[in-house]
N, C-alpha and C positions, 0 to 999 in steps of 0.2 A: 243881607242876612237871609238864611234859609227860612222857608216857610214852615210854620209849625202846624202839625195836623190839627184840624179843628176840634176833634174830640179831646185833645189835650188842652187847647187854648180856652175851652169853656169850662174846664174843671178848676174850681177854686183851689183845691189841694195842689194841683200842678203849678198854678200861678203863685201861690204862697211859697212853695218850695223854690221856684226860680227867683223870686224876689228875695227870699232869705239868703240864698247864695250870694246875690249881689250886695245885699245889706251887710253880710258878714265880711265880704271883701273890702267894702268901703270902711267899715269900722276897724278891721285889722290894719289896713293901710294907714288910717288916721292915728290909731293908737301906736303903731310902730314908729311913725314920725315923731310922736310925743314921748318915745322911749317907754311905752307902757304896753299892757296887754288887757284884754277884755276881763280876765279874772281879777286883775287889779282894780278895775273900775267897779266891778260887782262888790268886792270886799270893802273898798273905801266908801262906796255909797251906803252899804249896810251899816258900817261903823258910824258914819255920819248921821244916819237916820235913827238907828236904834241904840247907839252907844256901845261901850265895850262888850265883848262877847268871847266865848271860848271858840277855839278853832272848829270844833264839831258843830257848834251852833251856826257859825259863819258858813260852813259847808252846806248845812241844810237850808239856810236862808238864801244862799246864793246859788244853790243847786250845783255845787262843785264837789267832785269826788274827794274822799278823805286824803288820798295820796296827793292829789293836785292842790288841795287847800294848804297842806303843809308847805309844799314847794312855793306856792304863790305868796303865802305869809312870810316865808323866809326871804323871798325877793324884796317884799315891801319893808321888812325890818332892815335889810341891808341898805336900802335906799333912804331910810329914815322916815318913811311915810307912816309906819305903825310901830308901836312898842308892843313887845310880848313879855309877860312876866307871869310867874306862878299865881294862880288864883288863890287869894287868901281864904276863900270859903271852901275850896276844894283842892287839896294838895296835889292831886294827880293831873290837874287840868291847867292849861295856860289861858291867860286872859289877854286878848288883843285889844289895843286902844289906838285910836286915830291920833296922829300928831299934827301939829300946825303945818308942817311940810306936807303931810298927807292931805290935809284939807285944801292946801294950795294946788296939789296935783289933781285932786278931785275936780276943782274948778276948771283947771286946764282941760281935763278929760271931758268935762261937761261941754266945753266949747267945741271940742273935737266931735262929740256926738251930735251937738246942735247942727254942725256943718254937714255931718253925715245925713241927718234927717232932711235937711234942706236939699242936698244933692239927690237923695233917694226919692223924695216926694215932690220934686220940682214941678211936675205937671199938675199938682193938686192945689186948690185954693186952701187958705187956712181953715175954712169951714169943712171942706172935704177931708182934710187931714184929721180934724177932730172926729168926724164921723167914722173914718177908717179906724182910728185908734179905739173908739168906743166899740165898734163892731168886732174888731179883733180881740179886744179884752173880753167881750161877752163870750165869744167862741172859745177862747182859751180857758176861761173860768169853768166852762162846762166839762173840760177835760183834765182839770187840775185834781190831784189826789186830795182827799179830805183829811 
């Protein structure tokens, strides 16, 4: 492998970017093998944790653009992983609900992501993984919109 200039190799921003590219590839490959996409995981996880939601609410929670959330929800409806119906409390809004099949797909996708974490963080001990996660969470929280 080519040598990396030291001024890059000591910059956390560069290291995080390089690792993010690798992590995204591992997750993409794992999800593709499971017949899924990252957007699917985000949506299913949000529905599982927070319950039924409008598409707009899912888009905000999952940080998915409006046009992309509609396409992703359509795919999940077609696969039987979510139901979409008019919201009885708001006539112009759709309410998306996790199905039993969707809960099963979420468990399969959790397994994929667990494997991705193991592959990505192989050189780290369990304690180091917890420390890394805690530190990254702290830095990310500093930059989250309020």
